[in-house]
C-alpha positions, 0 to 999 in steps of 0.5 A: 895828316898825323900833325893834324891829328895831334893838333886836334887832340891838343884842342881837347884840352882847351879852356873853351867849351866850344873849342873842345866840342868842335875838336871832338867832332872833328876828331871823330870825322878824322878817325873815320877817314883815317882808317881808310887812308893811313895805310896808303899814306904810310906806304907813300911815306915809306917810299920817300927816301928821306923818311922810310920807316922812321917817320912812320914810327915817329908819328905812330908813337905819338898818335897810338898808344904804346900797345898799338904802335908796333902793330900798326907799323907792322900792318903798314910794313906788311901791306908794302911787302904784299904790294911788292910781291904783287908787283913782282908777280905781274912783271913775270917774277915769281919770287921776291928779291932775297935782299930787301934793303933795310932803312938805315934811319938816316935822313939826307938833307936838313929837315925844315918845317913845322915843329913836328918835323923839327922834333922828328929831326931830333928823334933821328 
């Protein structure tokens, strides 16, 4: 989803008017729906053991301005923590575990795919 936003954003600098207009309309629609799904997609990404918080930080650094990156990353992290606390309370546990492992930032396996995933591998 983040790569899609970056691709649409790059179309805004197209030499063709119709491409720029179409990209602007698509970005407006993207932004409308992004608000509703970015938290869910962020949590799913964090739960993927290959990426954890590293991929969130990588892509958010590309799609948000420098002032909002940390705020957005923290928002996703807080949502995940709230989900963990809710899950634990529903399973009869009253306190969150005192030892939450931090992401080591290490990715297992060789990253293959599009150019952004290659750039993410270099970022790691």
